Every structure is written in C-alpha cells, then in structure tokens.
GUMINU-938198 format. One record per residue (C-alpha): residue number from 1; x negated, y, z. Coordinates in steps of 0.25 Angstrom, whole numbers. Layout:
residues N
+-----+-------+-------+-------+
| num |     X |     Y |     Z |
+-----+-------+-------+-------+
| NUM |     X |     Y |     Z |
...
+-----+-------+-------+-------+
***
This chain:
residues 405
+-----+-------+-------+-------+
| num |     X |     Y |     Z |
+-----+-------+-------+-------+
|   1 |  -333 |  -143 |  -196 |
|   2 |  -319 |  -138 |  -190 |
|   3 |  -323 |  -129 |  -179 |
|   4 |  -308 |  -127 |  -175 |
|   5 |  -306 |  -141 |  -172 |
|   6 |  -319 |  -142 |  -164 |
|   7 |  -314 |  -130 |  -156 |
|   8 |  -301 |  -137 |  -153 |
|   9 |  -308 |  -150 |  -149 |
|  10 |  -317 |  -142 |  -140 |
|  11 |  -306 |  -134 |  -133 |
|  12 |  -297 |  -147 |  -131 |
|  13 |  -309 |  -154 |  -124 |
|  14 |  -313 |  -142 |  -115 |
|  15 |  -298 |  -140 |  -111 |
|  16 |  -300 |  -153 |  -103 |
|  17 |  -309 |  -144 |   -94 |
|  18 |  -297 |  -140 |   -85 |
|  19 |  -290 |  -142 |   -73 |
|  20 |  -278 |  -152 |   -74 |
|  21 |  -265 |  -146 |   -79 |
|  22 |  -259 |  -140 |   -91 |
|  23 |  -269 |  -133 |  -101 |
|  24 |  -283 |  -129 |   -97 |
|  25 |  -286 |  -124 |   -83 |
|  26 |  -301 |  -120 |   -82 |
|  27 |  -306 |  -110 |   -72 |
|  28 |  -320 |  -105 |   -71 |
|  29 |  -331 |  -112 |   -63 |
|  30 |  -323 |  -125 |   -61 |
|  31 |  -326 |  -139 |   -65 |
|  32 |  -317 |  -137 |   -77 |
|  33 |  -326 |  -125 |   -81 |
|  34 |  -338 |  -134 |   -79 |
|  35 |  -332 |  -144 |   -88 |
|  36 |  -329 |  -134 |   -99 |
|  37 |  -343 |  -129 |   -99 |
|  38 |  -348 |  -143 |  -104 |
|  39 |  -338 |  -142 |  -116 |
|  40 |  -343 |  -128 |  -119 |
|  41 |  -358 |  -132 |  -118 |
|  42 |  -355 |  -143 |  -129 |
|  43 |  -349 |  -132 |  -138 |
|  44 |  -361 |  -124 |  -136 |
|  45 |  -371 |  -135 |  -139 |
|  46 |  -363 |  -138 |  -152 |
|  47 |  -366 |  -124 |  -156 |
|  48 |  -380 |  -125 |  -153 |
|  49 |  -379 |  -115 |  -141 |
|  50 |  -387 |  -114 |  -129 |
|  51 |  -378 |  -113 |  -116 |
|  52 |  -379 |  -110 |  -102 |
|  53 |  -371 |  -104 |   -91 |
|  54 |  -374 |   -90 |   -85 |
|  55 |  -372 |   -85 |   -71 |
|  56 |  -358 |   -81 |   -73 |
|  57 |  -353 |   -95 |   -78 |
|  58 |  -353 |   -91 |   -93 |
|  59 |  -358 |  -102 |  -102 |
|  60 |  -367 |   -95 |  -113 |
|  61 |  -371 |  -103 |  -125 |
|  62 |  -381 |   -96 |  -134 |
|  63 |  -385 |   -97 |  -149 |
|  64 |  -398 |   -89 |  -150 |
|  65 |  -401 |   -79 |  -160 |
|  66 |  -414 |   -74 |  -167 |
|  67 |  -424 |   -67 |  -158 |
|  68 |  -419 |   -58 |  -147 |
|  69 |  -406 |   -53 |  -155 |
|  70 |  -393 |   -50 |  -149 |
|  71 |  -382 |   -60 |  -145 |
|  72 |  -367 |   -61 |  -149 |
|  73 |  -358 |   -67 |  -138 |
|  74 |  -346 |   -76 |  -140 |
|  75 |  -337 |   -81 |  -128 |
|  76 |  -325 |   -84 |  -120 |
|  77 |  -320 |   -91 |  -107 |
|  78 |  -319 |  -105 |  -103 |
|  79 |  -309 |  -104 |   -92 |
|  80 |  -294 |  -104 |   -93 |
|  81 |  -282 |  -100 |   -86 |
|  82 |  -274 |  -111 |   -78 |
|  83 |  -267 |  -120 |   -87 |
|  84 |  -272 |  -112 |   -99 |
|  85 |  -275 |  -116 |  -114 |
|  86 |  -287 |  -123 |  -120 |
|  87 |  -291 |  -111 |  -129 |
|  88 |  -291 |   -98 |  -121 |
|  89 |  -306 |   -94 |  -119 |
|  90 |  -312 |  -107 |  -121 |
|  91 |  -309 |  -107 |  -136 |
|  92 |  -318 |   -94 |  -138 |
|  93 |  -330 |  -102 |  -132 |
|  94 |  -328 |  -114 |  -142 |
|  95 |  -326 |  -105 |  -154 |
|  96 |  -338 |   -97 |  -151 |
|  97 |  -346 |  -110 |  -150 |
|  98 |  -340 |  -116 |  -162 |
|  99 |  -343 |  -103 |  -170 |
| 100 |  -358 |  -104 |  -167 |
| 101 |  -357 |  -119 |  -170 |
| 102 |  -352 |  -116 |  -183 |
| 103 |  -363 |  -106 |  -186 |
| 104 |  -373 |  -116 |  -182 |
| 105 |  -367 |  -127 |  -191 |
| 106 |  -367 |  -117 |  -202 |
| 107 |  -381 |  -113 |  -200 |
| 108 |  -378 |   -99 |  -197 |
| 109 |  -389 |   -91 |  -189 |
| 110 |  -385 |   -78 |  -182 |
| 111 |  -395 |   -66 |  -179 |
| 112 |  -390 |   -65 |  -165 |
| 113 |  -388 |   -75 |  -153 |
| 114 |  -374 |   -79 |  -149 |
| 115 |  -369 |   -83 |  -136 |
| 116 |  -356 |   -90 |  -132 |
| 117 |  -350 |   -88 |  -118 |
| 118 |  -341 |   -97 |  -111 |
| 119 |  -336 |   -88 |  -100 |
| 120 |  -331 |   -94 |   -86 |
| 121 |  -320 |   -85 |   -82 |
| 122 |  -311 |   -76 |   -91 |
| 123 |  -297 |   -80 |   -86 |
| 124 |  -299 |   -75 |   -71 |
| 125 |  -290 |   -86 |   -66 |
| 126 |  -299 |   -92 |   -55 |
| 127 |  -305 |   -79 |   -50 |
| 128 |  -298 |   -65 |   -50 |
| 129 |  -308 |   -60 |   -60 |
| 130 |  -313 |   -64 |   -74 |
| 131 |  -324 |   -63 |   -85 |
| 132 |  -335 |   -66 |   -76 |
| 133 |  -344 |   -71 |   -87 |
| 134 |  -342 |   -59 |   -97 |
| 135 |  -343 |   -49 |   -86 |
| 136 |  -356 |   -54 |   -82 |
| 137 |  -362 |   -53 |   -96 |
| 138 |  -357 |   -39 |   -97 |
| 139 |  -362 |   -35 |   -83 |
| 140 |  -348 |   -31 |   -79 |
| 141 |  -345 |   -42 |   -68 |
| 142 |  -341 |   -36 |   -55 |
| 143 |  -349 |   -46 |   -45 |
| 144 |  -338 |   -44 |   -35 |
| 145 |  -329 |   -53 |   -44 |
| 146 |  -338 |   -64 |   -40 |
| 147 |  -332 |   -64 |   -26 |
| 148 |  -318 |   -66 |   -31 |
| 149 |  -312 |   -79 |   -27 |
| 150 |  -303 |   -89 |   -33 |
| 151 |  -291 |   -95 |   -26 |
| 152 |  -300 |  -105 |   -19 |
| 153 |  -308 |   -94 |   -13 |
| 154 |  -320 |   -97 |   -22 |
| 155 |  -327 |   -84 |   -27 |
| 156 |  -331 |   -82 |   -42 |
| 157 |  -345 |   -81 |   -38 |
| 158 |  -345 |   -94 |   -30 |
| 159 |  -338 |  -102 |   -41 |
| 160 |  -348 |   -97 |   -52 |
| 161 |  -360 |  -101 |   -43 |
| 162 |  -354 |  -115 |   -41 |
| 163 |  -352 |  -116 |   -56 |
| 164 |  -367 |  -113 |   -58 |
| 165 |  -366 |   -98 |   -60 |
| 166 |  -374 |   -87 |   -53 |
| 167 |  -366 |   -75 |   -48 |
| 168 |  -378 |   -68 |   -43 |
| 169 |  -384 |   -69 |   -57 |
| 170 |  -372 |   -63 |   -65 |
| 171 |  -377 |   -48 |   -65 |
| 172 |  -389 |   -54 |   -73 |
| 173 |  -380 |   -59 |   -84 |
| 174 |  -376 |   -45 |   -90 |
| 175 |  -380 |   -45 |  -105 |
| 176 |  -387 |   -34 |  -112 |
| 177 |  -376 |   -28 |  -122 |
| 178 |  -387 |   -24 |  -131 |
| 179 |  -390 |   -39 |  -134 |
| 180 |  -376 |   -43 |  -137 |
| 181 |  -369 |   -41 |  -150 |
| 182 |  -355 |   -44 |  -145 |
| 183 |  -345 |   -54 |  -140 |
| 184 |  -334 |   -62 |  -147 |
| 185 |  -323 |   -70 |  -140 |
| 186 |  -313 |   -79 |  -147 |
| 187 |  -300 |   -82 |  -140 |
| 188 |  -286 |   -87 |  -142 |
| 189 |  -277 |   -75 |  -145 |
| 190 |  -268 |   -78 |  -133 |
| 191 |  -257 |   -71 |  -140 |
| 192 |  -248 |   -73 |  -153 |
| 193 |  -253 |   -63 |  -163 |
| 194 |  -262 |   -72 |  -171 |
| 195 |  -252 |   -83 |  -172 |
| 196 |  -241 |   -73 |  -176 |
| 197 |  -250 |   -68 |  -187 |
| 198 |  -254 |   -82 |  -191 |
| 199 |  -269 |   -79 |  -190 |
| 200 |  -280 |   -87 |  -182 |
| 201 |  -289 |   -76 |  -177 |
| 202 |  -288 |   -62 |  -172 |
| 203 |  -298 |   -51 |  -169 |
| 204 |  -296 |   -45 |  -155 |
| 205 |  -297 |   -29 |  -155 |
| 206 |  -297 |   -28 |  -140 |
| 207 |  -294 |   -35 |  -126 |
| 208 |  -285 |   -30 |  -115 |
| 209 |  -289 |   -26 |  -102 |
| 210 |  -285 |   -34 |   -90 |
| 211 |  -285 |   -32 |   -75 |
| 212 |  -281 |   -41 |   -63 |
| 213 |  -277 |   -37 |   -50 |
| 214 |  -275 |   -45 |   -37 |
| 215 |  -262 |   -40 |   -30 |
| 216 |  -257 |   -43 |   -16 |
| 217 |  -244 |   -39 |    -9 |
| 218 |  -245 |   -41 |     7 |
| 219 |  -233 |   -42 |    16 |
| 220 |  -229 |   -49 |    28 |
| 221 |  -225 |   -64 |    29 |
| 222 |  -214 |   -69 |    37 |
| 223 |  -203 |   -80 |    39 |
| 224 |  -194 |   -81 |    26 |
| 225 |  -182 |   -84 |    35 |
| 226 |  -183 |   -73 |    46 |
| 227 |  -189 |   -60 |    39 |
| 228 |  -178 |   -52 |    34 |
| 229 |  -179 |   -48 |    19 |
| 230 |  -179 |   -34 |    22 |
| 231 |  -191 |   -35 |    31 |
| 232 |  -200 |   -44 |    22 |
| 233 |  -213 |   -39 |    16 |
| 234 |  -214 |   -50 |     6 |
| 235 |  -226 |   -50 |    -3 |
| 236 |  -221 |   -59 |   -13 |
| 237 |  -209 |   -50 |   -16 |
| 238 |  -217 |   -38 |   -18 |
| 239 |  -226 |   -46 |   -27 |
| 240 |  -214 |   -51 |   -35 |
| 241 |  -209 |   -36 |   -37 |
| 242 |  -223 |   -32 |   -41 |
| 243 |  -225 |   -43 |   -51 |
| 244 |  -211 |   -40 |   -57 |
| 245 |  -215 |   -25 |   -58 |
| 246 |  -228 |   -29 |   -65 |
| 247 |  -221 |   -36 |   -76 |
| 248 |  -211 |   -26 |   -78 |
| 249 |  -221 |   -14 |   -79 |
| 250 |  -230 |   -22 |   -88 |
| 251 |  -218 |   -26 |   -97 |
| 252 |  -215 |   -11 |  -100 |
| 253 |  -227 |   -10 |  -108 |
| 254 |  -235 |   -18 |  -119 |
| 255 |  -248 |   -12 |  -113 |
| 256 |  -249 |   -21 |  -101 |
| 257 |  -249 |   -36 |   -97 |
| 258 |  -247 |   -38 |   -82 |
| 259 |  -247 |   -52 |   -76 |
| 260 |  -246 |   -58 |   -62 |
| 261 |  -250 |   -72 |   -64 |
| 262 |  -251 |   -78 |   -50 |
| 263 |  -246 |   -75 |   -36 |
| 264 |  -251 |   -79 |   -22 |
| 265 |  -242 |   -78 |   -10 |
| 266 |  -244 |   -80 |     5 |
| 267 |  -239 |   -87 |    14 |
| 268 |  -234 |   -94 |     2 |
| 269 |  -223 |  -101 |    10 |
| 270 |  -208 |  -103 |     7 |
| 271 |  -204 |   -98 |    20 |
| 272 |  -213 |   -86 |    22 |
| 273 |  -213 |   -72 |    16 |
| 274 |  -225 |   -69 |     7 |
| 275 |  -234 |   -59 |    14 |
| 276 |  -245 |   -60 |     2 |
| 277 |  -243 |   -60 |   -13 |
| 278 |  -256 |   -60 |   -21 |
| 279 |  -256 |   -60 |   -36 |
| 280 |  -264 |   -54 |   -48 |
| 281 |  -260 |   -44 |   -58 |
| 282 |  -266 |   -44 |   -71 |
| 283 |  -264 |   -32 |   -81 |
| 284 |  -269 |   -32 |   -96 |
| 285 |  -269 |   -21 |  -106 |
| 286 |  -276 |   -17 |  -118 |
| 287 |  -275 |    -3 |  -112 |
| 288 |  -283 |    -1 |  -100 |
| 289 |  -276 |    11 |   -95 |
| 290 |  -263 |     5 |   -96 |
| 291 |  -268 |    -7 |   -88 |
| 292 |  -274 |     1 |   -77 |
| 293 |  -261 |    10 |   -76 |
| 294 |  -253 |    -3 |   -75 |
| 295 |  -262 |    -8 |   -64 |
| 296 |  -261 |     5 |   -56 |
| 297 |  -246 |     5 |   -58 |
| 298 |  -245 |    -9 |   -52 |
| 299 |  -254 |    -6 |   -41 |
| 300 |  -244 |     6 |   -37 |
| 301 |  -232 |    -3 |   -39 |
| 302 |  -238 |   -14 |   -30 |
| 303 |  -240 |    -4 |   -19 |
| 304 |  -226 |     1 |   -21 |
| 305 |  -220 |   -13 |   -20 |
| 306 |  -228 |   -16 |    -7 |
| 307 |  -225 |    -3 |     0 |
| 308 |  -210 |    -5 |    -3 |
| 309 |  -211 |   -19 |     3 |
| 310 |  -220 |   -16 |    15 |
| 311 |  -232 |   -24 |     9 |
| 312 |  -246 |   -20 |     5 |
| 313 |  -251 |   -22 |   -10 |
| 314 |  -265 |   -24 |   -15 |
| 315 |  -270 |   -24 |   -29 |
| 316 |  -284 |   -27 |   -32 |
| 317 |  -290 |   -27 |   -47 |
| 318 |  -298 |   -40 |   -48 |
| 319 |  -301 |   -39 |   -63 |
| 320 |  -302 |   -29 |   -74 |
| 321 |  -306 |   -30 |   -89 |
| 322 |  -303 |   -17 |   -97 |
| 323 |  -298 |   -18 |  -111 |
| 324 |  -308 |   -19 |  -122 |
| 325 |  -309 |   -17 |  -137 |
| 326 |  -316 |   -27 |  -146 |
| 327 |  -328 |   -22 |  -154 |
| 328 |  -324 |   -17 |  -167 |
| 329 |  -336 |   -22 |  -174 |
| 330 |  -336 |   -36 |  -169 |
| 331 |  -321 |   -36 |  -171 |
| 332 |  -322 |   -32 |  -186 |
| 333 |  -333 |   -42 |  -188 |
| 334 |  -324 |   -53 |  -181 |
| 335 |  -312 |   -49 |  -190 |
| 336 |  -321 |   -50 |  -203 |
| 337 |  -326 |   -63 |  -198 |
| 338 |  -312 |   -68 |  -197 |
| 339 |  -308 |   -63 |  -211 |
| 340 |  -321 |   -69 |  -217 |
| 341 |  -317 |   -82 |  -210 |
| 342 |  -304 |   -81 |  -219 |
| 343 |  -295 |   -78 |  -207 |
| 344 |  -286 |   -66 |  -205 |
| 345 |  -291 |   -57 |  -193 |
| 346 |  -280 |   -51 |  -184 |
| 347 |  -284 |   -40 |  -174 |
| 348 |  -277 |   -40 |  -160 |
| 349 |  -280 |   -36 |  -146 |
| 350 |  -281 |   -46 |  -134 |
| 351 |  -271 |   -45 |  -123 |
| 352 |  -280 |   -55 |  -115 |
| 353 |  -294 |   -52 |  -109 |
| 354 |  -306 |   -60 |  -113 |
| 355 |  -320 |   -62 |  -110 |
| 356 |  -323 |   -52 |  -121 |
| 357 |  -317 |   -41 |  -112 |
| 358 |  -328 |   -42 |  -102 |
| 359 |  -339 |   -44 |  -113 |
| 360 |  -335 |   -31 |  -119 |
| 361 |  -343 |   -24 |  -108 |
| 362 |  -355 |   -31 |  -114 |
| 363 |  -354 |   -30 |  -129 |
| 364 |  -344 |   -29 |  -141 |
| 365 |  -333 |   -39 |  -141 |
| 366 |  -324 |   -46 |  -151 |
| 367 |  -313 |   -56 |  -150 |
| 368 |  -307 |   -67 |  -159 |
| 369 |  -293 |   -72 |  -156 |
| 370 |  -288 |   -86 |  -161 |
| 371 |  -274 |   -88 |  -163 |
| 372 |  -267 |   -96 |  -152 |
| 373 |  -253 |  -104 |  -153 |
| 374 |  -241 |   -96 |  -149 |
| 375 |  -251 |   -86 |  -143 |
| 376 |  -252 |   -95 |  -131 |
| 377 |  -263 |   -94 |  -121 |
| 378 |  -266 |   -97 |  -106 |
| 379 |  -257 |  -109 |  -108 |
| 380 |  -259 |  -124 |  -111 |
| 381 |  -253 |  -123 |  -125 |
| 382 |  -263 |  -112 |  -129 |
| 383 |  -268 |  -116 |  -143 |
| 384 |  -277 |  -112 |  -154 |
| 385 |  -279 |  -120 |  -167 |
| 386 |  -291 |  -127 |  -172 |
| 387 |  -290 |  -119 |  -185 |
| 388 |  -289 |  -106 |  -178 |
| 389 |  -301 |  -109 |  -169 |
| 390 |  -309 |  -113 |  -182 |
| 391 |  -305 |  -100 |  -188 |
| 392 |  -311 |   -93 |  -175 |
| 393 |  -324 |  -101 |  -176 |
| 394 |  -325 |   -97 |  -191 |
| 395 |  -323 |   -82 |  -187 |
| 396 |  -333 |   -82 |  -175 |
| 397 |  -343 |   -88 |  -184 |
| 398 |  -341 |   -78 |  -195 |
| 399 |  -341 |   -67 |  -185 |
| 400 |  -355 |   -71 |  -180 |
| 401 |  -360 |   -72 |  -194 |
| 402 |  -354 |   -58 |  -197 |
| 403 |  -362 |   -52 |  -185 |
| 404 |  -374 |   -58 |  -190 |
| 405 |  -373 |   -51 |  -204 |
+-----+-------+-------+-------+
***
C-alpha cells in the first residue's frame, strides 16, 4: 500500500472544501470547515479511530491503549489562509491518520493510547487570535479571546457555539499533563532548507515566538480639495510612514520578521482625507527578548509619528506565543526513526508558529518537517510530493514503535 499516494489523493479531495477562488480558503467554523470534517472523519475511520468534536471545535480521534495508560498526541490544523495551499496544516492530520492506519494494517499494537487532533483555528485569519484548540487543552486559553470578533462582528464564542462547540465548557477541556506522553506535529517546512539539501524530512529544534498587535492612527477627515496640505491630520500618511519604518528596522537584523498584512481606512473615499487607519503588526523571532524589544520600539515610534502629525496612536497586543524548544528526547527519537526508515534527518528551526507552540504548555513536543517545492507556502502552488509524504508516514509509524520499546 502506497501511503504517500493515499495522502496526495486525500489532500486533493479535501482541498475542494474551500471558498471559490485560487488555492484553498477554509476558515474556522464555516460551511467549508464543516465539509472538511466529513473528509477527516473518513480518514479516522479508515485507521480504526473513534472520533468526536470537543467543546473548542477540535476533532479528536482516539486509538485506545491497554488499561489506564498514558496517551501520545498527534495533530495539526484544518484551516488555511485566504488563497493558501492544500498542504499547510491539513497534511499533518492526514499523515497522523495514515501512520496509525499503517500500524493497524501491520498488526502493530502500542502500550499507550494515541489521539489525532484536527484543530479548528491555527492561522488566526478570521479572528484576531489563534490556537483556540491547543490552548484549551493546555489550560492557557484567555477566555476574553472568545469575545474577539471577525470583520462581520461575529465573536469567536458565537461562531464556536453555532458550529456545535460549547464555550462555557472550554475550561473543563484542560488535560492532565501526567497522563500525556508528548505531542508530535508533521508540517510542510514552508522554507527552502530541505529542498536545498535534497532530503525529504527534517527534525525541528525549536519554534519561533510570535505576537500580533492591533494598531490605529486617528486623525481628522476633511475635503480632499479644500484642506491645505500643511493643515492635514492624515491617518493613512502616518500609517504609511510607520509601515515603511517597520520594514526598515526589521531589515537591519536577521533576528526579526515583521509584517503588516492588511489595512483598513476610513472614510475610505477618494475625495476624503483618511481620519482612521487600522492595521495589524505581526512580529516573529526565535529570540523572545528581541521580539519584545522590537515591539516596544515600534510602539514608541508610532507615538512619535502621531505626535509629529497631530494624531493619536494606539497599539494593543491581541496575541502572544513565546518561542519554544522541542523536547530533546522526543526529537532524538524522531531523528532515529527517520534514520531507521532509511532517510537522512536534518535538524532545523521553525520560523513559523504552529499548534505545537501552544501544546508545549501541556507536554513535551516534537515536530517533523516535510520538504515543500521551492519552499513555497501560503500560496496556491504549495506542493509536497507523494514520495516525501510516504517517507513521513514511515517515520511517524517508526517513531510510535520506538516510543513503545
């Protein structure tokens, strides 16, 4: 049985659970999410797993172990960015299910239970927060995030409840860390290292920290033809100066990745001076101190730009995930499993955040990277080969066997 080909077929099929347009657009707690769950349930059934959705909207599929032993966790996310690819996140779910399907077909029993998680929201695209599912399991969710709203004014809590979740029951989802062996997440690399080294798989050493901030410049609107240039309090001009400065400052160091990905302007009319400019600032770094220092510097710079232009400036942090290190024991076990599966293992850090970042507050974590073509991700042309995904299934299955020995 060629598990890589099965993975490719399943990912092609579930890519149809998307809004119309290029690539895959699947946001949490939407009809597209609902349709995707039907595909995932068929994967879990093929692996002989028992599945149900928890109060935070995470689909949990379980293979029981003997007695009241511990549980090992495997997971990733089903959601995508707008016009994204068909592998980011969702591939980790299909590979986890296939690894357990392989062990079942090979007649391999494990002395512990295994659960595969399909988390609802990792990307943080629909709501200005993310990692609801893993944070609920780790007991680190700030319940105030449930009142954060999407662009249509629908709160996270309301969307979850309408989808069949139970916001009030989320605190009860917290797992007992003494009952958990660890967590493994498989993911496309989203970078060029593995392809340049001509190897299919990589072992992640650590995951960058990430924070997101909601920014707002507020000025005064007026007629575009009558207000003199010297008298204007233009929020968009101030925002443009700030955004350029963010890029310039981040470019001076390899320690920081800083991005402004959207902007909202009011009154948003061709003949009116903008009085409001709202936008997010995302900051990433494997060095938490460097990330925090950069955020402080940008806050001060925003105040300076606003003061010089007669505007006000607000910056509110909406999301924070510190950098985390992968567990050395699990990482070494994963590297050996890759080698035992006849593939070279390359160690590398992750510049992207993952569900594993939040799961690290619950238990030891490990991550497996799969080579992606041209290092491309968050793009319709994102691609991982069937051969590389087959190698990942072999490695995950061998990893679980190794944990049992």
